[in-house]
C-alpha positions as CSV (number, residue, x, y, z in Angstrom):
1,M,-21.3,5.3,-213.3
2,A,-24.2,6.7,-211.3
3,T,-27.4,4.5,-211.0
4,K,-31.0,5.5,-210.9
5,T,-34.1,3.6,-209.6
6,I,-36.8,3.3,-212.3
7,A,-40.2,2.0,-210.9
8,G,-43.4,0.9,-212.8
9,L,-46.7,0.0,-211.5
10,F,-48.7,-2.5,-213.5
11,D,-52.4,-3.3,-213.2
12,T,-51.7,-7.0,-214.2
13,Y,-49.0,-9.5,-213.2
14,P,-48.4,-10.7,-216.8
15,D,-47.5,-7.1,-217.9
16,A,-45.1,-6.7,-215.0
17,A,-43.5,-10.1,-215.6
18,Q,-42.9,-9.3,-219.2
19,S,-41.3,-5.9,-218.2
20,V,-38.9,-7.8,-216.0
21,R,-38.1,-10.2,-218.8
22,D,-37.5,-7.4,-221.3
23,I,-35.4,-5.4,-218.7
24,E,-33.1,-8.3,-218.1
25,A,-32.8,-8.8,-221.7
26,I,-31.0,-5.6,-222.3
27,G,-28.4,-6.4,-219.7
28,V,-29.8,-5.3,-216.3
29,P,-28.6,-7.8,-213.8
30,R,-31.3,-9.8,-211.8
31,D,-29.8,-8.4,-208.6
32,D,-31.0,-5.0,-209.6
33,L,-34.5,-6.0,-210.3
34,S,-37.4,-6.4,-207.9
35,I,-41.1,-7.3,-208.0
36,V,-43.9,-7.0,-205.5
37,A,-47.4,-8.4,-206.3
38,N,-50.5,-8.2,-204.1
39,N,-51.5,-11.6,-203.1
40,I,-54.6,-11.0,-200.8
41,D,-56.7,-13.4,-202.9
42,D,-54.1,-16.1,-203.3
43,Q,-53.8,-15.6,-207.0
44,Y,-50.2,-16.4,-207.0
45,V,-49.3,-20.0,-205.7
46,L,-45.7,-20.6,-204.6
47,T,-44.6,-24.0,-206.0
48,E,-41.8,-24.6,-203.4
49,K,-41.1,-23.5,-199.9
50,S,-39.1,-20.5,-199.5
51,N,-37.7,-18.3,-196.8
52,A,-38.8,-14.8,-197.5
53,G,-36.1,-13.2,-195.5
54,S,-33.2,-15.1,-197.2
55,D,-34.9,-14.9,-200.7
56,A,-35.3,-11.2,-200.4
57,A,-31.9,-10.5,-199.0
58,A,-30.3,-12.6,-201.8
59,G,-32.5,-11.2,-204.7
60,A,-33.6,-14.7,-205.3
61,G,-36.8,-15.5,-207.1
62,V,-36.6,-12.9,-209.9
63,G,-35.3,-15.9,-212.1
64,A,-38.5,-17.7,-211.3
65,V,-40.5,-14.8,-212.3
66,L,-38.6,-14.5,-215.7
67,G,-39.3,-18.2,-216.6
68,G,-42.5,-18.9,-214.5
69,G,-46.2,-18.7,-215.5
70,L,-48.9,-16.4,-213.9
71,G,-49.8,-18.8,-211.2
72,A,-46.4,-20.3,-210.3
73,L,-44.0,-17.9,-208.9
74,A,-41.3,-20.5,-207.6
75,G,-38.8,-19.2,-205.1
76,L,-40.5,-15.8,-204.2
77,G,-40.9,-14.9,-200.7
78,M,-44.4,-14.4,-199.2
79,L,-44.8,-11.6,-196.7
80,A,-47.1,-9.0,-195.3
81,I,-46.8,-5.3,-196.0
82,P,-48.6,-3.1,-193.5
83,G,-51.6,-1.4,-195.1
84,V,-51.3,-3.7,-198.2
85,G,-51.6,-7.3,-196.7
86,P,-50.1,-10.5,-198.2
87,V,-47.8,-10.1,-201.1
88,V,-45.4,-12.3,-203.1
89,A,-42.2,-10.5,-203.7
90,A,-38.5,-10.8,-204.7
91,G,-35.4,-8.7,-205.2
92,W,-33.5,-5.8,-203.7
93,L,-36.4,-3.6,-202.9
94,V,-38.0,-6.4,-200.8
95,A,-34.8,-6.9,-198.8
96,T,-35.0,-3.1,-197.9
97,A,-38.7,-3.3,-197.1
98,V,-38.6,-6.5,-195.0
99,G,-35.6,-5.8,-192.7
100,A,-36.4,-8.8,-190.5
101,V,-38.8,-11.5,-191.4
102,V,-40.3,-13.6,-188.5
103,G,-40.0,-17.1,-189.6
104,A,-40.4,-18.6,-192.9
105,G,-43.4,-18.1,-195.4
106,A,-45.2,-15.0,-194.0
107,G,-43.6,-12.2,-192.1
108,G,-43.8,-8.6,-191.5
109,A,-42.3,-5.8,-193.6
110,T,-40.7,-3.6,-191.0
111,G,-39.2,-0.9,-193.2
112,G,-42.3,-0.3,-195.2
113,I,-42.6,0.0,-199.0
114,V,-42.7,3.8,-199.1
115,G,-39.7,4.3,-197.1
116,S,-37.7,1.8,-199.3
117,L,-38.7,3.6,-202.6
118,T,-37.9,7.1,-201.2
119,S,-34.6,6.0,-199.7
120,S,-33.7,4.6,-203.3
121,G,-34.4,7.9,-204.9
122,V,-38.2,7.7,-205.9
123,S,-40.1,10.9,-205.0
124,E,-42.3,10.6,-201.9
125,E,-45.4,11.5,-203.9
126,Y,-44.8,8.7,-206.4
127,A,-43.8,6.3,-203.6
128,N,-47.2,6.7,-201.9
129,I,-48.9,6.2,-205.3
130,Y,-47.0,3.0,-206.0
131,A,-47.7,1.6,-202.5
132,E,-51.4,2.5,-202.9
133,G,-51.2,0.8,-206.3
134,I,-49.9,-2.5,-204.7
135,R,-52.6,-2.3,-202.1
136,R,-55.2,-2.0,-204.8
137,G,-54.1,-5.1,-206.6
138,G,-51.3,-3.9,-208.6
139,T,-47.8,-5.2,-209.2
140,L,-44.7,-2.9,-208.8
141,V,-41.4,-3.5,-210.8
142,T,-38.3,-1.7,-209.8
143,A,-34.9,-1.6,-211.6
144,R,-31.6,0.0,-210.5
145,V,-30.0,0.9,-213.7
146,N,-27.1,2.9,-215.2
147,E,-27.9,6.3,-216.5
148,D,-27.4,5.1,-220.1
149,Q,-30.0,2.6,-219.6
150,V,-32.7,4.8,-218.0
151,G,-34.6,5.7,-221.3
152,A,-34.5,2.0,-222.5
153,V,-36.0,0.7,-219.1
154,E,-38.6,3.4,-219.2
155,Q,-39.7,2.6,-222.7
156,I,-39.9,-1.0,-221.8
157,M,-42.2,-0.3,-218.9
158,L,-44.4,1.9,-221.2
159,N,-44.5,-0.8,-223.8
160,N,-45.8,-3.2,-221.2
161,R,-48.5,-0.9,-220.0
162,A,-47.1,0.6,-217.1
163,V,-49.5,2.9,-215.1
164,D,-49.1,6.7,-215.6
165,P,-48.6,7.7,-212.0
166,A,-49.8,11.3,-212.3
167,L,-53.0,10.1,-214.0
168,R,-53.5,7.4,-211.4
169,E,-52.9,9.9,-208.6
170,R,-55.7,12.0,-209.9
171,T,-58.0,9.0,-210.2
172,Y,-57.2,8.1,-206.5
173,R,-57.7,11.7,-205.3
174,G,-60.8,12.1,-207.2
175,A,-62.4,9.3,-205.0
176,G,-61.1,11.0,-201.7
177,W,-57.7,9.4,-201.4
178,K,-55.0,11.4,-199.7
179,T,-51.9,9.3,-199.2
180,F,-50.9,5.6,-198.6
181,D,-51.9,4.6,-195.0
182,A,-49.8,1.8,-193.5
183,T,-52.4,1.4,-190.7
184,A,-55.3,0.9,-193.1
185,K,-57.1,-2.4,-193.2
186,P,-56.1,-4.3,-196.3
187,Y,-58.7,-4.9,-198.9
188,T,-60.8,-8.2,-198.8
189,P,-60.6,-10.5,-201.8
190,T,-64.0,-9.2,-203.0
191,E,-63.1,-5.6,-202.7
192,L,-59.6,-6.3,-204.4
193,A,-61.6,-8.1,-207.4
194,E,-63.7,-4.9,-207.7
195,E,-60.8,-2.7,-207.5
196,R,-58.9,-4.6,-210.1
197,Q,-61.8,-4.4,-212.5
198,R,-61.9,-0.7,-212.2
199,N,-58.0,-0.7,-212.9
200,R,-58.6,-2.7,-216.0
201,N,-61.2,-0.1,-217.2
202,L,-58.6,2.6,-216.6
203,T,-55.9,0.7,-218.4
204,P,-57.5,-1.7,-220.9
205,V,-55.6,-4.8,-221.7
206,P,-55.6,-5.9,-225.4
């Protein structure tokens, strides 16, 4: 059966984590799930040492996301994405983006998040929005699903307040943004806090 990649950008990690839990609950295997969360401000603390390369390649860490709390993402890899900065991440998309990680803990994502998304079937336009969303403090969830699961997975993401990428693109462009720039300087923790507040105003959390 043909598969499709469904991606959802979330302004808060709890919404993203709940989406992962709900998607797995309908039968999507962990190996087909991935999560990437901006960690410039060290908001997410790893509770054990992990090798980002091996964790990413094996799809490890998603189970910890499913059962873990906001501040304890046990088993996830920590790496740096050009233009984004430090992230905590796990799953198949990360393995594609990372390629080779230098050492344990923090490494460099050689393939790039945009290229990983587009090679998985996400449009280039939306891939740039999702990458920019991570850069601005968001969390990206991606799922490879069978065609008969597409509607259910998309609804789960909507139920957990996934960002409307078209609306978010208009917001970015209205402020002068053109496209994700992997050579851009990552946000500082202060700038990230301000951006997250702006995002909360766009997508209120009840």
